[in-house]
C-alpha positions as CSV (number, residue, x, y, z in Angstrom):
1,M,49.2,-32.9,116.5
2,V,46.1,-34.3,114.8
3,K,42.8,-32.9,116.1
4,R,39.1,-33.8,115.8
5,I,37.8,-30.5,114.5
6,L,34.2,-29.3,114.0
7,V,34.0,-26.6,111.3
8,T,30.9,-24.4,111.6
9,A,29.8,-21.9,108.9
10,T,26.8,-20.5,107.1
11,T,28.4,-20.4,103.7
12,F,29.4,-23.8,102.2
13,P,28.8,-25.6,98.8
14,R,25.3,-27.2,98.8
15,W,26.1,-29.6,96.1
16,K,28.7,-30.3,93.4
17,D,29.5,-27.3,91.1
18,D,27.5,-25.0,93.4
19,T,28.1,-21.2,92.9
20,E,28.3,-20.6,96.7
21,P,31.8,-19.4,97.8
22,K,33.8,-22.4,98.7
23,F,36.7,-21.0,100.8
24,V,35.5,-22.8,104.0
25,Y,35.3,-26.1,102.0
26,D,38.8,-25.6,100.4
27,L,40.5,-24.8,103.7
28,S,38.7,-27.8,105.4
29,V,39.8,-30.2,102.7
30,L,43.4,-29.1,103.1
31,L,43.3,-29.4,106.9
32,A,41.9,-32.9,106.4
33,K,44.8,-33.8,104.1
34,K,47.1,-32.8,107.0
35,G,45.6,-35.5,109.1
36,H,42.9,-33.7,111.1
37,K,39.6,-35.4,111.5
38,I,37.2,-32.7,110.0
39,T,33.5,-32.6,110.5
40,V,31.5,-29.8,108.9
41,L,28.3,-28.5,110.3
42,V,26.3,-26.0,108.3
43,P,22.6,-25.0,107.9
44,H,20.4,-27.0,105.6
45,Y,19.1,-25.7,102.3
46,Y,16.1,-27.1,100.4
47,K,17.1,-30.0,98.1
48,A,20.6,-30.2,99.6
49,K,21.5,-33.5,101.3
50,V,21.2,-33.6,105.1
51,N,24.5,-35.4,105.3
52,E,27.1,-36.6,102.8
53,I,30.8,-37.1,102.2
54,M,32.1,-34.1,100.1
55,G,35.7,-34.0,99.1
56,G,36.5,-36.5,101.9
57,L,34.7,-34.3,104.5
58,R,31.8,-35.5,106.6
59,V,29.2,-32.8,106.0
60,F,26.1,-32.4,108.2
61,R,23.3,-29.9,107.4
62,F,21.0,-29.2,110.3
63,R,17.4,-28.3,109.7
64,Y,16.1,-25.2,111.4
65,F,12.6,-24.6,109.8
66,F,10.3,-26.1,107.2
67,P,12.7,-27.2,104.4
68,K,11.2,-25.0,101.6
69,L,11.3,-22.0,103.9
70,E,14.9,-22.3,105.0
71,K,15.9,-19.1,103.2
72,L,18.1,-17.4,105.7
73,C,21.5,-18.6,104.6
74,Y,23.3,-19.0,101.2
75,D,22.5,-17.0,98.1
76,G,24.1,-13.8,99.4
77,G,24.1,-14.4,103.2
78,I,21.9,-13.7,106.2
79,L,21.5,-9.9,106.1
80,P,20.7,-9.7,102.3
81,N,18.2,-12.6,102.7
82,M,16.5,-10.8,105.6
83,K,15.9,-7.9,103.3
84,K,14.8,-10.1,100.4
85,Y,12.5,-12.6,102.0
86,T,9.8,-11.6,104.6
87,I,10.0,-15.1,106.1
88,A,13.7,-14.7,106.7
89,K,13.1,-12.0,109.3
90,I,11.7,-14.5,111.8
91,L,14.3,-17.2,111.2
92,P,17.4,-16.1,113.1
93,P,16.2,-17.4,116.5
94,F,15.3,-20.8,114.9
95,L,18.8,-20.9,113.2
96,S,20.6,-20.0,116.4
97,I,18.8,-22.6,118.6
98,A,19.0,-25.4,116.0
99,G,22.7,-24.5,115.4
100,L,23.4,-24.7,119.1
101,L,21.7,-28.0,119.6
102,S,23.3,-29.5,116.5
103,T,26.7,-28.3,117.6
104,I,26.3,-29.8,121.1
105,Y,25.2,-33.1,119.4
106,R,28.2,-33.3,117.1
107,V,30.6,-32.3,119.8
108,K,29.4,-35.1,122.1
109,K,29.0,-37.7,119.4
110,D,32.2,-37.1,117.5
111,K,34.3,-36.3,120.6
112,I,35.3,-32.9,119.1
113,E,38.5,-31.4,120.4
114,V,38.3,-27.9,118.9
115,I,35.6,-25.9,117.1
116,H,36.6,-23.7,114.1
117,A,33.8,-21.2,113.8
118,H,33.6,-19.1,110.6
119,W,31.9,-15.8,111.4
120,I,31.4,-14.3,114.8
121,L,27.6,-14.5,114.8
122,P,25.9,-16.9,115.1
123,E,28.7,-19.6,114.8
124,G,31.3,-17.9,117.0
125,F,28.8,-17.2,119.8
126,T,27.5,-20.8,119.6
127,A,31.1,-22.0,120.0
128,Y,31.4,-19.7,123.0
129,L,28.3,-21.2,124.7
130,V,29.5,-24.7,124.0
131,K,32.9,-23.9,125.5
132,K,31.3,-22.6,128.7
133,V,29.5,-25.9,129.3
134,F,31.7,-28.5,127.7
135,K,35.1,-26.9,127.9
136,V,35.8,-27.4,124.1
137,P,38.2,-24.7,122.8
138,Y,37.3,-22.7,119.7
139,V,39.0,-20.7,117.0
140,V,36.9,-17.9,115.4
141,T,37.6,-16.6,111.9
142,V,36.2,-13.2,111.0
143,H,35.5,-12.6,107.3
144,A,34.3,-8.9,107.6
145,G,30.7,-9.4,106.6
146,D,30.1,-10.4,110.2
147,I,31.8,-7.4,111.7
148,F,30.6,-4.4,109.7
149,P,26.8,-4.7,110.4
150,L,27.3,-4.9,114.2
151,K,25.7,-1.6,115.1
152,N,23.2,-3.0,117.6
153,K,24.6,-2.8,121.2
154,I,23.4,-6.3,122.0
155,F,25.0,-7.9,119.0
156,R,28.3,-6.0,119.7
157,Y,28.2,-7.3,123.3
158,L,27.7,-10.9,122.1
159,A,30.5,-10.4,119.6
160,K,32.8,-9.0,122.3
161,L,32.0,-12.1,124.5
162,T,32.8,-14.4,121.5
163,L,36.1,-12.7,120.7
164,K,37.3,-12.2,124.2
165,N,36.8,-15.9,125.1
166,A,38.1,-17.4,121.9
167,D,41.3,-19.5,122.2
168,Y,42.3,-17.9,118.9
169,C,40.9,-15.2,116.6
170,T,41.9,-14.7,113.0
171,A,41.0,-11.9,110.6
172,N,41.1,-12.1,106.8
173,S,42.8,-8.7,106.3
174,N,44.3,-5.7,108.1
175,Y,41.1,-3.8,107.6
176,T,39.0,-6.5,109.2
177,K,41.4,-6.6,112.1
178,S,41.0,-2.9,112.6
179,E,37.2,-3.3,112.7
180,I,37.4,-6.1,115.2
181,C,39.6,-3.9,117.5
182,K,36.7,-1.4,117.6
183,I,34.8,-4.1,119.5
184,W,37.6,-5.9,121.3
185,N,41.1,-4.4,121.2
186,S,43.5,-7.2,121.4
187,K,47.1,-7.8,120.1
188,D,46.4,-11.5,119.8
189,I,44.3,-11.3,116.6
190,K,46.2,-12.9,113.8
191,I,45.7,-12.0,110.1
192,I,45.3,-15.1,108.0
193,P,43.5,-14.5,104.7
194,M,41.5,-17.0,102.8
195,G,43.5,-18.4,99.9
196,V,43.4,-19.1,96.2
197,D,44.0,-22.3,94.2
198,L,47.0,-21.5,92.0
199,K,46.6,-24.6,89.9
200,R,42.9,-23.8,89.2
201,F,43.5,-20.1,88.5
202,N,46.5,-19.6,86.3
203,P,47.3,-17.9,83.0
204,N,47.3,-21.2,81.1
205,K,43.5,-21.3,81.4
206,K,43.3,-18.6,78.7
207,R,41.0,-19.7,75.9
208,D,40.7,-17.4,72.9
209,E,37.6,-19.3,71.7
210,L,35.8,-17.8,74.7
211,K,35.8,-14.3,73.0
212,K,34.2,-15.8,69.9
213,E,31.5,-17.5,72.0
214,L,30.8,-14.2,73.7
215,E,30.9,-12.4,70.3
216,I,33.7,-10.1,71.5
217,K,35.9,-9.0,68.7
218,D,38.4,-6.9,70.6
219,R,39.4,-6.6,74.3
220,F,37.1,-7.0,77.3
221,I,37.0,-6.0,80.9
222,L,35.8,-8.6,83.5
223,S,34.1,-8.0,86.8
224,V,33.1,-10.9,89.1
225,G,31.1,-10.9,92.3
226,R,27.7,-10.7,94.0
227,L,25.7,-7.8,92.6
228,A,25.3,-6.0,95.9
229,E,25.7,-2.3,96.7
230,K,29.2,-2.7,98.2
231,K,30.6,-4.0,94.9
232,G,30.1,-0.6,93.3
233,I,29.4,-1.9,89.8
234,K,27.3,1.1,88.9
235,Y,30.4,3.2,89.0
236,L,32.1,0.9,86.5
237,I,29.0,1.1,84.2
238,L,29.1,4.9,84.5
239,A,32.8,5.0,83.7
240,L,32.4,3.0,80.5
241,P,31.1,5.8,78.2
242,I,34.3,7.7,78.9
243,V,36.5,4.6,78.2
244,L,34.6,3.9,75.0
245,K,35.7,7.2,73.5
246,K,39.2,5.8,73.5
247,F,38.4,2.1,73.0
248,P,35.1,2.0,71.1
249,K,35.1,-1.8,70.6
250,L,35.7,-2.6,74.3
251,K,33.2,-4.9,76.1
252,L,32.5,-5.3,79.8
253,V,31.5,-8.8,81.1
254,I,29.8,-8.9,84.5
255,I,29.5,-12.2,86.2
256,G,27.3,-12.5,89.2
257,D,23.8,-12.2,90.6
258,G,22.2,-10.3,93.5
259,P,19.8,-7.7,94.7
260,E,21.3,-4.9,92.6
261,K,21.0,-6.8,89.3
262,E,17.8,-5.2,88.0
263,K,18.9,-1.7,88.9
264,L,22.2,-2.3,87.1
265,M,20.5,-3.7,84.0
266,N,18.2,-0.6,83.9
267,L,21.2,1.6,84.3
268,V,22.8,0.0,81.3
269,K,19.7,0.8,79.3
270,E,19.7,4.4,80.5
271,V,23.3,5.0,79.3
272,K,22.5,2.9,76.1
273,L,25.4,0.4,76.6
274,E,23.4,-2.8,75.9
275,K,25.9,-3.7,73.1
276,N,28.9,-3.1,75.2
277,I,27.9,-4.8,78.5
278,L,27.2,-8.4,78.9
279,F,25.7,-9.9,82.1
280,A,26.8,-13.5,82.3
281,N,24.8,-14.3,85.4
282,K,26.2,-16.9,87.8
283,L,28.6,-19.4,86.2
284,I,29.4,-22.8,87.5
285,N,32.7,-22.5,89.3
286,N,34.7,-24.6,86.9
287,K,34.1,-22.0,84.1
288,L,35.5,-19.0,86.0
289,P,39.2,-19.7,85.5
290,E,39.0,-19.3,81.7
291,Y,37.1,-16.0,82.1
292,Y,39.7,-14.6,84.4
293,A,42.6,-15.8,82.2
294,T,41.1,-14.6,79.0
295,A,40.0,-11.2,80.2
296,D,42.3,-8.2,79.3
297,L,41.6,-6.4,82.5
298,F,39.8,-7.1,85.8
299,V,38.0,-4.3,87.6
300,G,36.6,-4.4,91.1
301,P,35.1,-0.9,91.9
302,S,34.1,-1.8,95.5
303,I,32.8,0.9,97.9
304,V,32.0,1.6,101.5
305,T,28.3,1.7,101.9
306,L,26.5,4.1,104.2
307,S,26.0,1.3,106.7
308,G,29.8,0.7,106.7
309,D,29.7,-2.5,104.7
310,T,32.7,-3.1,102.4
311,E,35.1,-5.6,101.0
312,G,36.8,-7.5,103.8
313,L,39.4,-9.1,101.5
314,G,38.2,-9.7,98.0
315,V,38.9,-13.2,96.9
316,V,38.1,-12.2,93.3
317,F,41.2,-10.1,93.2
318,L,43.2,-13.1,94.3
319,E,41.7,-15.2,91.5
320,A,42.4,-12.5,88.9
321,L,46.0,-12.0,89.9
322,A,46.6,-15.7,90.1
323,S,45.4,-15.8,86.5
324,E,48.0,-13.0,85.7
325,T,45.2,-10.6,84.6
326,P,45.9,-6.9,85.2
327,V,43.8,-5.7,88.1
328,I,42.2,-2.4,89.1
329,G,40.5,-2.1,92.5
330,S,39.2,0.5,94.9
331,N,41.2,1.7,97.8
332,V,38.8,0.4,100.4
333,G,38.6,-2.4,102.9
334,G,41.0,-5.3,102.6
335,I,41.7,-4.7,98.9
336,P,45.0,-2.7,99.5
337,D,46.3,-5.9,101.2
338,I,46.2,-7.5,97.8
339,I,46.7,-4.7,95.3
340,K,49.9,-2.7,96.0
341,D,49.4,0.3,93.9
342,G,51.9,0.4,91.0
343,K,53.4,-2.9,92.0
344,T,50.7,-5.6,91.7
345,G,47.9,-3.6,90.2
346,L,46.3,-0.2,90.3
347,L,44.2,1.4,93.1
348,V,41.6,4.0,92.5
349,E,39.4,6.3,94.6
350,Q,36.0,4.8,95.4
351,K,32.7,6.1,94.0
352,N,34.6,8.2,91.3
353,S,33.6,7.1,87.8
354,E,35.8,9.7,86.1
355,K,39.0,8.6,88.0
356,L,38.0,4.9,87.4
357,A,37.7,5.6,83.7
358,E,41.1,7.4,83.6
359,T,42.7,4.4,85.3
360,I,41.1,1.9,82.9
361,I,42.3,3.9,79.9
362,Y,45.8,4.1,81.4
363,A,45.9,0.3,82.1
364,L,44.7,-0.5,78.5
365,S,47.0,2.1,76.9
366,N,50.1,0.9,78.7
367,Y,49.3,-2.8,78.5
368,E,52.9,-4.1,78.7
369,E,53.2,-2.3,82.1
370,S,49.9,-3.6,83.2
371,K,50.9,-7.2,82.3
372,S,54.1,-6.7,84.2
373,L,52.2,-5.7,87.3
374,A,49.9,-8.7,86.9
375,K,53.0,-11.0,86.8
376,N,54.3,-9.4,90.0
377,G,50.8,-9.9,91.4
378,R,50.9,-13.7,90.8
379,E,54.2,-13.9,92.5
380,Y,52.9,-11.9,95.4
381,I,49.8,-14.1,95.6
382,K,51.9,-17.3,95.4
383,A,54.0,-16.2,98.4
384,R,51.2,-15.1,100.6
385,Y,47.8,-16.3,99.5
386,S,48.3,-19.9,98.2
387,W,46.0,-22.3,99.9
388,E,49.0,-24.3,101.0
389,N,50.4,-21.3,102.9
390,V,47.1,-20.4,104.4
391,S,46.3,-24.0,105.5
392,N,49.8,-24.3,107.1
393,K,49.0,-21.3,109.3
394,F,45.7,-22.7,110.4
395,D,47.4,-26.1,111.0
396,E,49.9,-24.4,113.4
397,I,47.0,-22.8,115.4
398,F,45.2,-26.1,115.8
């Protein structure tokens, strides 16, 4: 049955070719293609349009402060921005109130039949409040970044209220589900990951000229993601000197930006690897597929931070395997849902540069085996993580 759905989120493309994660956009577009009437409501960002049609979706961006000072969302997310910008520390109440009022307005104006809230707080809790007053059901999707930081008793209580009263709750991985159950233990939580575009990320996007453009004469390792502590990039940098003893011409290409970037660049100088490590900054999204497909190996050395933050799923692993690129990842968070050790890729102990180096050397030395695992990985991804499969599961819920 076709529904009028309001999608709420704090991460969404701000304009064409934006580098913001686009999984909420991708899912919403596919649900719209299935006939649902989708309206998207997200926070405003300076210089982004207040409302527009994007990919056939009606997108509304609500203002919550002076436009130039709306720095709480995007570019890494709410918690990192609160650490980065002093002004961001006072913005959560403004965001929450503006979000609630905007949600009520859209629910009434567009005669919304169901709310799909991405993240527990603030979107999920807002949906809970709207349901209490207007009886509009809601689905809450937990992406992990919204569950790991919930140490505060008040926030945990609000999260429990949100989860307990949701008409449906989905988690993006087994690990995320286990974390949800620490707050609200329910058998009704359904695991539905975010997906990957198999047409966009595929081995045919390989482009040998890319190596020439990057001045890479031999093989290269790729790592993609926000340069935050939980990504564990420093352990990959520290592993490289060991790997270079076996493969002296090897290069490492790091794509991303974030709070750890300056520290990581200084670390590269300390270990004197400026000639072997290239920081490619943030690429526009349409360039990523050729990097994945051309790389000889993808490494995601994610960790569990002291605060408990880690990889809820790891969309970058989906993109790499969809490109049939051999993959190494840490055995943390939701990564083992994607990487089945010795079957679709290789898992390694977190925070262990020596073990990581050994695994990289093994993968490069036994490359036919590595490519075979990558082919298995693409088939595994195709069966479980294609956007078509993922959108069908959400369609059933609605």
